[in-house]
C-alpha positions in Angstrom: 72.6 89.7 -33.0 73.2 93.4 -32.9 70.1 95.3 -31.1 70.0 99.1 -31.8 66.5 99.6 -30.4 66.7 102.4 -27.6 65.3 100.6 -24.7 62.9 102.6 -22.0 65.3 102.4 -19.5 69.3 102.2 -19.5 71.1 101.3 -16.1 74.8 100.2 -17.5 77.5 102.2 -19.4 80.7 100.8 -21.0 83.7 100.4 -18.5 86.9 100.9 -20.6 90.1 99.7 -20.2 93.7 98.9 -22.0 93.4 96.5 -24.9 89.8 95.9 -24.6 88.2 94.0 -27.9 85.3 96.5 -28.5 82.5 94.8 -30.7 79.6 96.6 -32.8 77.3 96.1 -29.8 79.4 97.8 -27.6 79.5 101.1 -29.5 75.7 100.7 -30.1 75.6 100.5 -26.2 77.6 103.6 -26.0 75.1 105.7 -27.9 72.1 104.1 -26.4 73.4 105.0 -22.8 73.9 108.9 -24.2 70.6 109.0 -26.0 68.8 107.4 -22.9 70.4 110.5 -20.1 69.4 113.1 -23.0 66.0 112.2 -23.6 65.5 111.6 -19.6 66.6 114.9 -18.9 64.5 116.6 -21.6 61.3 114.3 -20.8 61.3 114.7 -17.1 62.7 118.3 -16.4 61.5 120.2 -19.5 57.8 120.5 -21.4 57.4 119.7 -24.6 56.8 122.1 -27.5 58.2 124.3 -30.1 61.8 125.4 -29.4 62.1 127.8 -32.2 61.0 128.8 -35.7 58.6 126.1 -37.2 56.4 129.2 -38.3 53.5 127.9 -40.6 52.2 130.4 -43.4 49.6 129.8 -46.0 51.1 129.4 -49.6 48.1 128.8 -51.6 44.7 127.0 -51.5 46.3 123.6 -50.9 49.6 124.0 -49.2 51.3 125.7 -46.4 54.9 126.4 -45.4 56.7 125.1 -42.5 60.1 127.5 -41.7 63.3 125.7 -40.1 63.3 124.8 -36.6 63.5 122.8 -33.6 61.0 121.1 -31.1 60.9 118.8 -28.3 58.2 115.9 -27.6 57.1 114.5 -25.0 59.4 111.8 -24.9 62.0 113.7 -24.8 62.9 113.8 -28.3 64.4 116.7 -30.3 62.4 117.4 -33.2 64.6 119.2 -35.6 63.7 120.5 -39.2 66.8 121.8 -40.8 65.2 123.2 -44.0 61.7 124.7 -44.8 59.3 122.4 -46.3 55.8 122.8 -47.7 53.0 120.4 -46.9 50.5 119.8 -49.0 46.6 119.9 -47.3 44.5 116.6 -48.2 41.0 116.8 -49.3 40.5 114.0 -46.5 41.5 114.5 -42.9 42.0 116.8 -40.4 43.0 120.3 -40.1 45.6 120.1 -37.1 49.4 120.1 -38.4 51.0 118.0 -36.4 55.0 116.9 -36.2 56.8 114.1 -34.9 60.0 112.2 -34.4 61.0 109.9 -37.7 64.3 108.1 -37.8 65.3 106.0 -40.9 68.7 104.3 -42.1 70.4 106.1 -44.5 74.0 106.2 -46.5 75.0 102.6 -47.5 78.6 101.3 -46.5 81.5 101.2 -48.9 80.9 98.4 -51.7 84.7 97.5 -50.9 83.6 96.4 -47.6 82.6 92.6 -46.8 79.7 93.9 -45.1 76.7 96.0 -46.3 73.8 98.1 -44.6 73.3 101.6 -43.9 75.8 103.7 -42.0 73.9 106.8 -40.6 70.4 107.1 -38.9 68.9 110.2 -40.5 66.4 112.1 -38.0 64.0 114.1 -40.4 60.4 115.1 -38.3 57.2 113.7 -39.9 54.9 116.6 -40.7 51.5 115.8 -41.5 47.5 117.2 -41.3 45.5 115.5 -39.0 42.2 115.5 -36.9 42.8 116.9 -33.3 45.2 114.3 -31.2 44.7 114.8 -27.5 47.0 113.8 -25.1 49.7 112.1 -27.2 53.6 112.6 -26.2 54.6 111.9 -29.6 52.8 114.9 -31.3 53.8 118.4 -31.3 50.8 121.1 -32.7 52.0 123.4 -34.9 49.1 125.2 -36.5 45.5 124.6 -37.6 44.1 125.8 -40.9 41.0 127.6 -41.5 39.0 126.2 -44.3 36.1 127.4 -46.7 34.8 125.1 -49.0 37.5 122.8 -48.3 40.5 124.6 -49.4 42.8 126.6 -46.8 41.7 130.3 -46.2 43.9 131.1 -43.2 46.5 129.6 -40.8 45.7 130.2 -36.8 48.6 129.5 -34.8 47.4 130.6 -31.3 47.0 126.7 -30.1 50.8 126.7 -30.4 52.4 125.2 -27.4 56.3 126.1 -26.5 58.9 124.1 -25.0 58.9 125.0 -21.4 60.6 123.9 -18.1 59.1 120.9 -16.2 59.5 121.2 -12.6 58.8 117.8 -10.3 56.3 117.3 -7.5 53.2 115.6 -6.1 50.4 115.6 -8.8 52.4 115.8 -12.3 54.4 118.9 -10.8 54.0 122.3 -13.2 55.4 123.7 -16.3 56.7 127.1 -16.7 56.6 127.7 -20.5 56.0 131.3 -23.0 52.9 132.3 -24.3 52.6 134.3 -27.3 49.5 136.1 -29.1 51.1 136.7 -32.6 47.8 137.8 -34.1 46.5 140.6 -31.3 47.1 144.2 -32.0 49.9 144.8 -30.8 51.0 141.0 -30.7 51.5 139.8 -27.2 53.8 137.6 -24.8 54.1 136.4 -21.6 54.9 133.6 -19.3 52.4 130.7 -18.1 52.6 128.8 -15.0 50.6 125.8 -14.2 48.9 125.5 -10.9 49.6 128.1 -7.8 52.4 130.6 -7.9 54.1 131.3 -4.6 56.5 134.0 -4.2 59.2 133.7 -1.5 59.8 137.6 -1.9 58.2 140.7 -2.9 56.0 140.6 -6.5 57.0 143.6 -8.2 55.0 144.2 -11.5 55.5 147.2 -13.9 54.1 150.6 -13.3 52.0 152.1 -15.9 48.3 152.8 -16.9 48.2 150.2 -19.9 47.4 146.6 -20.2 50.7 145.4 -20.7 51.5 146.9 -16.9 50.3 146.1 -13.5 48.2 142.8 -12.9 46.0 142.2 -16.1 43.5 139.6 -15.6 42.2 137.3 -18.5 39.4 139.0 -21.1 36.2 138.1 -21.5 35.7 135.4 -19.0 31.9 135.5 -19.6 32.4 135.7 -23.2 31.7 138.6 -25.6 34.6 140.9 -26.3 36.7 144.2 -24.9 36.0 142.8 -20.8 38.7 143.4 -18.8 39.9 143.5 -15.2 43.4 145.0 -13.7 45.5 146.5 -11.1 47.4 149.3 -12.1 49.9 151.4 -9.9 51.5 154.7 -11.9 52.4 158.2 -11.9 49.7 161.1 -12.4 51.0 164.6 -11.4 55.0 164.8 -10.7 55.6 162.4 -7.5 51.7 162.0 -7.2 50.9 158.4 -8.1 47.4 156.7 -8.6 46.8 152.7 -7.3 43.7 151.7 -9.8 41.7 148.9 -9.4 39.5 148.2 -12.1 36.5 146.7 -14.4 36.0 147.9 -17.8 33.4 147.7 -20.8 29.9 147.3 -19.1 28.3 149.5 -16.7 26.6 146.0 -15.2 30.1 145.3 -14.5 30.8 145.1 -11.0 33.8 145.9 -8.9 33.1 144.1 -5.6 34.9 143.9 -1.7 34.1 140.7 -0.1 35.0 140.2 3.7 33.6 138.0 6.3 31.6 136.0 3.8 29.6 138.9 2.4 29.9 141.5 -0.3 30.8 144.8 2.1 31.1 147.3 -1.1 30.1 147.1 -4.8 30.4 149.3 -7.5 28.2 149.1 -10.1 26.1 151.3 -12.8 28.1 154.3 -11.6 26.5 154.0 -8.1 28.4 152.5 -4.4 26.4 150.3 -2.5 27.7 149.6 1.5 26.5 146.6 3.3 26.9 146.8 7.0 27.9 149.7 9.3 30.2 152.5 8.3 32.6 154.4 10.4 34.1 157.5 9.4 36.9 159.1 11.5 37.4 162.5 10.3 35.5 164.8 8.0 32.8 163.6 5.1 33.1 165.6 2.3 29.5 165.4 0.2 30.2 167.3 -3.2 26.9 166.7 -5.1 24.3 168.6 -3.8 22.4 165.8 -2.2 22.9 162.8 0.3 20.5 160.2 1.1 20.8 157.6 3.5 18.4 154.7 3.4 16.4 156.3 0.7 15.8 159.7 2.9 17.0 163.0 1.9 18.7 164.1 4.4 21.5 166.9 3.0 20.9 169.5 0.4 23.3 171.9 0.2 25.8 173.5 -2.3 29.0 173.7 0.1 30.3 171.6 2.6 28.4 171.3 5.9 29.8 171.7 9.4 27.7 170.8 12.5 28.8 171.9 16.0 26.7 170.4 18.9 27.1 171.8 22.4 25.5 171.7 26.0 26.6 174.2 28.4 25.9 174.0 32.3 24.4 177.1 34.3 27.9 177.8 35.6 29.1 178.8 31.9 31.2 174.9 31.6 30.8 173.0 29.0 28.8 169.3 29.5 29.1 167.9 26.0 30.2 168.7 22.7 33.1 170.2 21.1 34.6 172.8 18.3 33.6 175.6 20.7 34.7 177.3 23.9 32.9 179.7 26.6 34.0 183.2 26.9 33.3 184.1 30.6 34.9 187.8 30.9 32.9 189.6 27.9 30.9 192.6 29.1 27.7 190.9 27.5 28.5 187.9 29.6 28.0 189.6 32.8 24.3 190.4 32.1 22.2 187.6 33.7 21.6 184.3 32.1 23.7 185.8 28.7 26.1 183.3 27.4 28.8 183.8 24.9 29.8 180.8 22.8 33.1 181.1 20.6 33.5 178.7 17.4 36.9 177.1 17.2 38.0 177.1 14.3 35.6 179.6 13.1 32.8 179.2 10.2 33.0 180.9 7.1 30.1 182.3 7.1 27.3 182.8 10.0 25.8 179.1 10.8 22.1 178.8 11.3 22.0 178.1 14.9 19.1 176.4 17.2 19.0 176.4 20.9 16.9 175.2 23.8 16.5 175.5 27.6 17.9 172.0 29.7 15.5 171.4 32.7 17.5 168.8 34.0 20.7 170.0 35.0 23.5 167.7 34.1 24.8 165.1 36.3 21.2 163.9 37.6 19.8 160.8 37.4 16.5 161.3 35.3 15.3 158.0 37.0 16.0 158.9 40.4 12.6 160.2 42.8 12.0 164.0 42.8 14.3 164.5 39.7 12.9 163.9 36.2 9.6 163.9 37.3 9.7 166.5 39.6 11.4 168.8 36.8 8.7 168.0 34.4 5.8 168.6 36.2 7.3 172.1 37.0 8.6 173.0 34.0 7.4 176.1 32.7 7.5 176.1 28.4 7.7 180.1 28.7 11.2 179.6 30.4 13.5 178.9 27.3 16.9 179.8 25.3 17.1 182.6 22.5 19.8 183.3 20.4 20.4 186.9 20.4 23.5 187.2 17.6 25.4 185.1 15.2 28.5 185.4 13.4 31.3 183.3 11.6 33.2 183.6 14.9 30.5 183.5 17.8 27.1 183.3 19.3 25.2 185.0 21.9 22.3 183.1 23.9 20.3 184.7 26.6 18.1 182.0 28.7 15.5 183.6 30.4 12.7 182.8 33.0 8.8 183.0 32.2 8.6 186.7 33.4 11.1 187.4 30.5 14.1 188.2 32.6 17.6 186.3 32.6 18.6 183.7 34.5 21.9 181.5 34.3 20.0 177.9 33.6 21.5 174.8 31.4 20.9 174.7 27.7 21.7 172.9 24.5 22.6 174.2 21.0 23.2 173.2 17.6 25.2 175.2 14.9 25.1 174.2 11.1 27.3 176.2 8.6 29.8 176.2 6.5 
């Protein structure tokens, strides 16, 4: 008895030789073998979905039109629609429009032959409305109609799935397919990858400062509208470029840097919060009139500030500090207790300077017997350091005794200016 059903697996194929006698079943087996190989390839190495055309539009309140096109279902079968069709929307039933494989026998045999029956198979897909069908390998979703009072108001195509490439692997493998948002302004298209994407080489997104360049994250993860996040690299002026990491729409949205199990930096409501120690190698420029640390107002200046601090020994050598040097050869420095400090680099304007006599000579242990305690006991508060003159490039300090006479003694100073 002839058997033209397609088995789930075909493991045999015909072997031809001269003078072979072939029967009807032999030709069926030949077709069955090639159909199995084609469907197995498409089922295992391709992802089901729309391959071409099959656009759905509203005709009137009760009908939609489907253009010619092709799709592949989850069983590897080709669904080919060679001409446009108009589909009636039933009063009862679902709002999802599906396509499925359908095959029927057509074209009867010649009446002069001793046998009768169809001599062709016609593969014409069935297109129908239904409630949403989940997880069916035999159905391809074309569209969903939006209704109002039971009539078709519009056609929604954002849920259409396009055919793709199936990459076999553990847990079902992964799928690479096209995605499209034709209803967006402007229309958007791209590629979707199921699972993680590992790139063996550089990942090079397109440069630019638009939503179609760089790395764009999914919109509105918490609902709402117009929420977006991105990483973009683009030219600013000439060869100057900007790498921009951003999050948009709401002031309460936070840009965060996470390290070591905690949030170290966050930008929110127009402010920046740093958590942990901050180390700055180089200058710190404060462009606002004030700077607060720990809630305390520490700086208020119209110009960027520069601070020099120094400790000077009685022999006119530097004990600590930088940004200055000591002039030993000037006329003033020959006077007792007079020190000339030269700023390097110079200030733009004369800085503000404070100075104080150091009673403990450099290098002495403050806890050693007869050093610190003796010095404090014998210290005379009338011996001090006096700022004699300040310019943008130098500072004159005189260190004196209790009787007002100058004497070479160690001192410390701080100069603050711009």
